[in-house]
All heavy atoms as an XYZ file, in Angstrom:
598
protein
N     118.331    105.279     93.466
C     117.454    104.901     94.565
C     118.058    103.740     95.335
O     118.658    102.800     94.768
C     116.093    104.449     93.989
C     115.144    104.020     95.030
C     113.883    103.498     94.393
C     113.017    102.936     95.492
N     111.847    102.239     94.984
N     118.022    103.882     96.638
C     118.483    102.793     97.538
C     117.289    102.135     98.173
O     116.395    102.825     98.766
C     119.377    103.394     98.628
C     119.780    102.329     99.606
C     120.641    103.992     97.985
N     117.159    100.857     97.999
C     116.008    100.081     98.561
C     116.587     99.215     99.692
O     117.356     98.328     99.459
C     115.438     99.223     97.443
C     114.163     98.517     97.957
O     113.522     98.995     98.876
O     113.825     97.429     97.400
N     116.097     99.544    100.909
C     116.498     98.743    102.074
C     115.257     97.974    102.519
O     114.329     98.559    103.040
C     117.013     99.641    103.179
C     117.407     98.788    104.362
C     118.197    100.501    102.684
N     115.210     96.640    102.302
C     114.041     95.890    102.709
C     113.704     96.056    104.208
O     114.585     96.019    105.056
C     114.462     94.457    102.410
C     115.514     94.586    101.325
C     116.220     95.821    101.685
N     112.516     96.268    104.483
C     112.055     96.450    105.898
C     112.110     97.870    106.402
O     111.649     98.200    107.471
N     112.742     98.770    105.606
C     112.822    100.159    106.092
C     111.730    100.995    105.438
O     111.542    100.951    104.214
C     114.165    100.749    105.662
N     110.986    101.680    106.289
C     109.925    102.519    105.783
C     110.448    103.829    105.205
O     109.970    104.313    104.220
C     108.915    102.804    106.868
O     109.510    103.507    107.925
N     111.500    104.374    105.838
C     112.061    105.703    105.419
C     113.572    105.588    105.618
O     114.043    105.155    106.686
C     111.470    106.806    106.184
O     110.033    106.847    106.042
C     112.058    108.139    105.698
N     114.383    106.100    104.661
C     115.778    106.238    104.819
C     116.109    107.686    104.793
O     115.725    108.434    103.855
C     116.600    105.496    103.705
C     116.344    103.982    103.802
C     118.061    105.826    103.770
C     116.871    103.340    105.044
N     116.788    108.151    105.819
C     117.127    109.611    105.918
C     118.535    109.900    105.523
O     118.853    111.014    105.128
C     116.935    110.079    107.338
C     115.428    110.106    107.757
C     114.969    109.190    108.735
C     114.561    111.047    107.218
C     113.647    109.193    109.152
C     113.221    111.002    107.656
C     112.811    110.121    108.599
O     111.444    110.126    109.011
N     119.456    108.988    105.755
C     120.874    109.254    105.496
C     121.612    108.070    104.945
O     121.229    106.923    105.277
C     121.512    109.785    106.823
O     121.342    108.823    107.822
N     122.655    108.382    104.216
C     123.532    107.268    103.685
C     124.971    107.716    103.866
O     125.348    108.844    103.759
C     123.285    107.092    102.193
C     121.972    106.489    101.775
C     121.762    106.580    100.244
C     121.850    105.087    102.239
N     125.767    106.710    104.148
C     127.198    106.955    104.266
C     127.965    105.741    103.740
O     127.624    104.639    104.028
C     127.603    107.163    105.762
C     129.064    107.406    106.009
C     129.395    108.817    105.683
C     130.884    109.067    106.048
N     131.412    110.201    105.251
N     128.969    105.969    102.880
C     129.750    104.879    102.413
C     130.106    104.944    100.973
O     129.985    105.910    100.314
N     130.405    103.716    100.442
C     130.843    103.570     99.033
C     130.178    102.355     98.544
O     130.312    101.256     99.117
C     132.373    103.496     99.013
C     132.891    103.299     97.686
O     132.416    102.590     96.848
N     134.084    103.892     97.418
N     129.571    102.434     97.400
C     128.789    101.297     96.820
C     129.687    100.063     96.592
O     129.241     98.939     96.626
C     128.044    101.677     95.512
C     127.119    100.574     95.087
C     129.074    101.980     94.369
C     125.926    100.374     95.952
N     131.022    100.308     96.434
C     131.916     99.204     96.154
C     132.448     98.583     97.445
O     133.169     97.572     97.396
C     133.050     99.634     95.275
C     132.573     99.961     93.858
O     131.776     99.211     93.310
N     132.953    101.116     93.372
N     132.152     99.204     98.614
C     132.636     98.657     99.898
C     131.448     98.444    100.778
O     130.830     97.381    100.723
C     133.621     99.576    100.487
C     134.932     99.706     99.696
C     135.924    100.564    100.296
C     137.163    100.640     99.457
N     138.183    101.489    100.009
N     131.185     99.375    101.671
C     130.092     99.266    102.638
C     129.225    100.493    102.578
O     129.725    101.618    102.366
C     130.609     99.093    104.079
C     131.385     97.763    104.248
C     131.917     97.662    105.585
O     132.435     98.666    106.174
O     131.897     96.549    106.133
N     127.882    100.354    102.830
C     127.013    101.458    102.950
C     126.216    101.344    104.285
O     125.774    100.241    104.639
C     126.022    101.514    101.805
C     126.700    101.688    100.480
C     124.964    102.590    102.022
C     125.789    101.561     99.276
N     126.126    102.450    104.916
C     125.314    102.541    106.198
C     124.213    103.434    105.897
O     124.370    104.566    105.382
C     126.224    103.022    107.339
C     127.392    102.019    107.609
C     125.390    103.167    108.615
C     128.446    102.601    108.516
N     123.000    103.008    106.275
C     121.763    103.740    105.981
C     121.039    104.041    107.311
O     120.820    103.100    108.095
C     120.865    102.971    105.049
N     120.765    105.302    107.489
C     120.007    105.700    108.694
C     118.557    105.780    108.343
O     118.110    106.533    107.454
N     117.742    104.933    108.992
C     116.318    104.875    108.731
C     115.498    105.238    109.934
O     116.038    105.694    110.961
N     114.196    105.188    109.783
C     113.270    105.524    110.863
C     113.326    104.416    111.932
O     112.891    103.285    111.752
C     111.877    105.595    110.316
C     110.775    106.026    111.297
C     111.039    107.368    111.934
C     109.409    106.022    110.595
N     114.087    104.694    113.020
C     114.206    103.776    114.154
C     115.256    102.703    114.048
O     115.405    101.868    114.910
N     116.003    102.690    112.913
C     116.988    101.622    112.743
C     118.133    102.126    111.842
O     118.021    103.051    111.043
C     116.450    100.360    112.046
C     115.393     99.664    112.895
C     114.913     98.382    112.140
C     113.680     97.873    112.881
N     113.809     96.738    113.573
N     119.337    101.534    112.088
C     120.466    101.777    111.188
C     120.748    100.427    110.516
O     120.835     99.379    111.171
C     121.665    102.284    112.004
C     121.374    103.677    112.590
C     122.844    102.411    111.054
C     122.464    104.281    113.452
N     121.020    100.509    109.249
C     121.216     99.348    108.420
C     122.656     99.361    107.778
O     123.138    100.469    107.552
C     120.243     99.215    107.260
C     118.782     99.245    107.703
C     118.120    100.435    107.924
C     118.096     98.054    107.887
C     116.747    100.452    108.292
C     116.787     98.046    108.291
C     116.093     99.275    108.467
O     114.819     99.265    108.878
N     123.191     98.249    107.461
C     124.481     98.171    106.843
C     124.509     97.052    105.780
O     123.953     96.034    105.992
C     125.594     97.911    107.894
C     126.997     97.902    107.320
C     127.982     97.802    108.427
C     129.395     97.838    107.925
N     130.434     97.778    108.955
N     125.197     97.335    104.622
C     125.395     96.390    103.585
C     126.848     96.364    103.223
O     127.490     97.442    103.195
C     124.474     96.600    102.350
O     124.704     95.545    101.430
C     124.779     97.916    101.731
N     127.375     95.232    102.844
C     128.720     95.162    102.317
C     128.787     94.383    100.978
O     129.817     94.064    100.480
C     129.677     94.453    103.334
O     129.158     93.164    103.613
N     127.588     94.258    100.400
C     127.524     93.524     99.122
C     126.621     94.334     98.137
O     125.865     93.752     97.450
C     127.040     92.137     99.275
C     125.688     92.005     99.984
O     124.988     92.983    100.095
N     125.332     90.784    100.333
N     126.856     95.637     98.109
C     126.195     96.538     97.117
C     124.631     96.514     97.290
O     123.925     96.711     96.300
C     126.587     96.223     95.672
C     128.046     96.414     95.536
C     128.560     96.124     94.143
O     128.001     95.258     93.430
N     129.539     96.890     93.667
N     124.147     96.241     98.471
C     122.747     96.362     98.744
C     121.947     95.042     98.551
O     120.752     95.037     98.639
N     122.654     93.999     98.188
C     121.989     92.738     98.049
C     121.321     92.245     99.318
O     120.201     91.849     99.335
C     122.992     91.650     97.555
C     122.429     90.294     97.215
C     121.433     90.380     96.036
C     123.538     89.343     96.847
N     122.063     92.378    100.440
C     121.458     92.094    101.763
C     121.840     93.189    102.711
O     122.860     93.861    102.570
C     122.009     90.723    102.344
O     123.402     90.834    102.481
C     121.617     89.559    101.436
N     120.944     93.428    103.695
C     121.145     94.474    104.700
C     121.027     93.902    106.039
O     120.235     92.962    106.297
C     120.107     95.561    104.527
C     120.275     96.372    103.263
C     119.777     96.066    102.046
C     120.917     97.589    103.108
N     120.114     97.036    101.143
C     120.811     97.994    101.748
C     121.630     98.441    104.000
C     121.351     99.184    101.277
C     122.228     99.590    103.505
C     122.055     99.928    102.160
N     121.822     94.374    107.005
C     121.740     93.928    108.396
C     121.379     95.162    109.261
O     121.926     96.232    109.044
C     123.147     93.369    108.834
O     123.474     92.309    107.974
C     123.084     92.877    110.211
N     120.541     94.959    110.251
C     120.257     95.987    111.234
C     121.353     96.037    112.196
O     121.685     95.030    112.853
C     118.878     95.794    111.955
C     118.687     96.800    113.029
C     117.735     95.790    110.927
N     122.057     97.189    112.324
C     123.147     97.336    113.276
C     122.811     98.247    114.431
O     123.566     98.302    115.420
C     124.465     97.802    112.593
O     124.203     99.086    112.015
C     124.902     96.831    111.494
N     121.671     98.958    114.346
C     121.223     99.835    115.420
C     119.730     99.846    115.476
O     119.051    100.091    114.515
N     119.234     99.619    116.721
C     117.780     99.620    116.899
C     117.403    100.862    117.751
O     118.185    101.339    118.534
C     117.311     98.364    117.661
C     117.187     97.188    116.708
O     116.430     97.219    115.796
N     117.953     96.199    116.968
N     116.199    101.404    117.522
C     115.688    102.535    118.310
C     116.542    103.785    118.070
O     116.671    104.600    118.993
C     115.518    102.250    119.772
C     114.587    101.097    120.020
O     113.500    101.024    119.451
N     114.998    100.154    120.894
N     117.115    103.833    116.892
C     117.937    105.002    116.467
C     117.347    105.523    115.151
O     117.363    104.815    114.207
C     119.403    104.705    116.353
C     120.007    104.048    117.580
C     120.213    105.899    115.880
C     121.423    103.494    117.420
N     116.984    106.755    115.112
C     116.621    107.418    113.870
C     117.777    108.369    113.484
O     117.919    109.402    114.098
C     115.314    108.220    113.987
O     114.288    107.301    114.331
C     114.925    108.941    112.725
N     118.570    107.951    112.510
C     119.752    108.670    112.127
C     119.402    109.629    110.942
O     119.379    109.152    109.790
C     120.855    107.745    111.801
N     119.148    110.882    111.282
C     118.890    111.826    110.204
C     120.168    112.186    109.432
O     120.054    112.597    108.322
C     118.235    113.084    110.771
C     116.868    112.848    111.350
C     116.652    112.761    112.722
C     115.808    112.662    110.497
C     115.390    112.550    113.259
C     114.492    112.402    111.056
C     114.296    112.395    112.377
O     113.128    112.105    112.939
N     121.252    112.034    110.084
C     122.549    112.224    109.478
C     123.521    111.184    110.026
O     123.445    110.787    111.126
C     123.134    113.610    109.781
C     122.368    114.789    109.252
C     123.021    116.061    109.616
O     124.284    116.250    109.293
O     122.381    117.008    110.137
N     124.442    110.806    109.116
C     125.578    109.944    109.563
C     126.817    110.689    109.184
O     127.013    111.022    107.977
C     125.547    108.545    108.949
C     124.286    107.814    109.375
C     126.749    107.761    109.306
C     124.100    106.499    108.694
N     127.633    111.023    110.179
C     128.912    111.777    109.934
C     130.058    110.935    110.362
O     129.960    110.053    111.150
C     128.872    113.065    110.756
C     127.740    114.016    110.351
C     127.805    115.252    111.167
N     126.638    116.061    110.921
C     126.361    117.178    111.614
N     127.177    117.556    112.576
N     125.298    117.877    111.357
N     131.190    111.292    109.818
C     132.448    110.606    110.081
C     133.530    111.573    110.517
O     133.680    112.673    109.989
C     132.928    109.856    108.851
C     134.174    109.035    109.039
C     134.529    108.241    107.798
O     133.857    108.419    106.761
O     135.517    107.502    107.871
N     134.199    111.252    111.630
C     135.395    112.030    112.016
C     136.455    111.066    112.509
O     136.250    110.341    113.502
C     134.949    112.950    113.166
C     136.126    113.816    113.614
C     135.733    114.926    114.489
N     136.902    115.683    114.845
C     136.932    116.923    115.043
N     135.803    117.619    115.021
N     138.035    117.583    115.410
N     137.519    111.014    111.768
C     138.566    110.052    112.102
C     138.060    108.603    111.969
O     137.474    108.270    110.927
N     138.216    107.812    113.005
C     137.778    106.439    112.989
C     136.412    106.249    113.626
O     135.937    105.120    113.877
C     138.732    105.565    113.850
C     140.053    105.461    113.129
O     140.197    105.727    111.972
O     141.090    105.142    113.830
N     135.684    107.394    113.803
C     134.371    107.314    114.526
C     133.262    107.779    113.583
O     133.360    108.773    112.883
C     134.402    108.165    115.760
O     135.473    107.820    116.608
C     133.120    108.041    116.598
N     132.161    106.993    113.581
C     130.934    107.383    112.889
C     129.952    107.887    113.926
O     129.866    107.370    115.023
C     130.313    106.194    112.149
C     131.097    105.648    111.002
C     130.345    104.401    110.469
C     131.248    106.637    109.900
N     129.184    108.925    113.540
C     128.191    109.547    114.442
C     126.811    109.471    113.745
O     126.703    109.813    112.579
C     128.517    110.977    114.740
C     129.788    111.146    115.500
C     130.985    111.322    114.896
C     129.812    111.097    116.886
C     132.197    111.500    115.586
C     130.954    111.216    117.598
C     132.150    111.447    116.956
N     125.843    108.982    114.470
C     124.463    108.959    114.006
C     123.754    110.112    114.724
O     123.642    110.102    115.950
C     123.793    107.662    114.306
N     123.314    111.148    113.976
C     122.686    112.345    114.547
C     121.176    112.143    114.542
O     120.593    111.959    113.514
C     123.100    113.594    113.726
C     124.578    113.627    113.523
C     122.566    114.826    114.397
C     125.441    113.641    114.773
N     120.579    112.268    115.730
C     119.147    111.990    115.931
C     118.556    113.311    116.549
O     118.157    113.344    117.683
C     118.941    110.859    116.872
C     117.531    110.415    117.073
O     116.654    110.929    116.311
O     117.241    109.673    117.993
N     118.524    114.343    115.701
C     118.105    115.755    116.084
C     117.266    115.797    117.315
O     116.113    115.437    117.365
C     117.353    116.383    114.946
C     118.164    116.540    113.635
C     117.566    116.298    112.452
C     119.477    116.977    113.700
C     118.224    116.431    111.304
C     120.200    117.095    112.517
C     119.543    116.826    111.299
O     120.250    116.963    110.142
N     117.874    116.350    118.369
C     117.111    116.625    119.580
C     116.908    115.495    120.545
O     116.382    115.650    121.622
N     117.181    114.292    120.131
C     116.983    113.141    120.969
C     118.368    112.758    121.584
O     118.825    113.299    122.536
C     116.350    111.988    120.219
C     115.034    112.290    119.617
C     113.996    112.577    120.632
O     113.877    111.924    121.612
N     113.226    113.667    120.426
N     119.021    111.822    120.974
C     120.280    111.376    121.370
C     121.172    111.251    120.127
O     120.738    111.014    119.041
C     120.233    109.957    122.082
C     119.465    109.984    123.339
O     119.830    110.698    124.286
N     118.382    109.266    123.390
N     122.465    111.410    120.309
C     123.435    111.123    119.230
C     124.196    109.838    119.640
O     124.480    109.600    120.803
C     124.408    112.256    119.045
C     123.731    113.536    118.564
O     122.620    113.432    117.942
O     124.208    114.642    118.734
N     124.460    109.050    118.657
C     125.126    107.731    118.838
C     126.445    107.764    118.101
O     126.636    108.441    117.145
C     124.212    106.621    118.395
C     122.851    106.612    119.084
C     121.825    107.368    118.668
C     122.687    105.822    120.238
C     120.603    107.358    119.340
C     121.503    105.820    120.872
C     120.438    106.588    120.404
O     119.245    106.584    121.099
N     127.354    106.867    118.516
C     128.578    106.734    117.804
C     128.956    105.271    117.644
O     128.508    104.390    118.349
C     129.747    107.516    118.493
C     130.097    106.961    119.845
C     131.153    106.046    119.924
C     129.476    107.298    120.992
C     131.539    105.515    121.200
C     129.801    106.805    122.221
C     130.858    105.898    122.341
O     131.241    105.405    123.519
N     129.785    105.045    116.619
C     130.277    103.689    116.349
C     131.769    103.757    116.186
O     132.308    104.632    115.427
C     129.623    103.169    115.083
O     130.218    101.923    114.726
N     132.483    102.840    116.841
C     133.922    102.785    116.669
C     134.359    101.631    115.846
O     135.575    101.361    115.616
C     134.578    102.644    118.091
C     134.367    103.811    119.058
C     134.878    103.455    120.467
C     134.955    105.060    118.452
N     133.388    100.860    115.272
C     133.711     99.665    114.434
C     133.020     99.771    113.066
O     132.491     98.755    112.610
C     133.317     98.402    115.204
C     131.856     98.361    115.619
O     131.074     99.235    115.182
O     131.490     97.448    116.323
N     133.046    100.963    112.517
C     132.459    101.154    111.157
C     131.050    100.781    111.049
O     130.552    100.250    110.028
C     133.309    100.478    110.118
C     133.095    101.057    108.700
O     132.901    102.263    108.578
N     133.155    100.245    107.650
N     130.237    101.073    112.040
C     128.780    100.887    111.989
C     128.330     99.501    112.317
O     127.120     99.208    112.144
N     129.168     98.590    112.835
C     128.703     97.297    113.203
C     127.931     97.316    114.506
O     127.069     96.487    114.730
C     129.876     96.333    113.352
C     130.461     96.031    112.003
O     129.811     95.750    111.036
N     131.830     96.030    111.942
N     128.227     98.293    115.428
C     127.465     98.453    116.628
C     127.408     99.955    116.997
O     128.315    100.729    116.526
C     128.106     97.668    117.752
O     129.460     98.093    117.992
N     126.435    100.379    117.712
C     126.225    101.771    118.053
C     126.022    101.909    119.578
O     125.528    101.012    120.128
C     124.970    102.330    117.317
C     125.170    102.324    115.840
C     124.877    101.340    114.990
C     125.815    103.331    115.061
N     125.285    101.646    113.763
C     125.838    102.892    113.777
C     126.300    104.599    115.332
C     126.304    103.670    112.695
C     126.799    105.387    114.316
C     126.851    104.893    112.987
């Protein structure tokens, strides 16, 4: 179980527990780099049902609305 404080629903996860995890939630994208001890909101008004990776780019898939991308490992979208 992944507990992200302040998140009502988490739809997607991407990453490695020993490095960084990006979580797509209802209306926000969160990121942790300390095994979930603290989380930072890196994307607002984005519901990421899926988070995909291709090369150096992450994609947040928001079925039927907008798709977003990050070129800095999820720090900004």
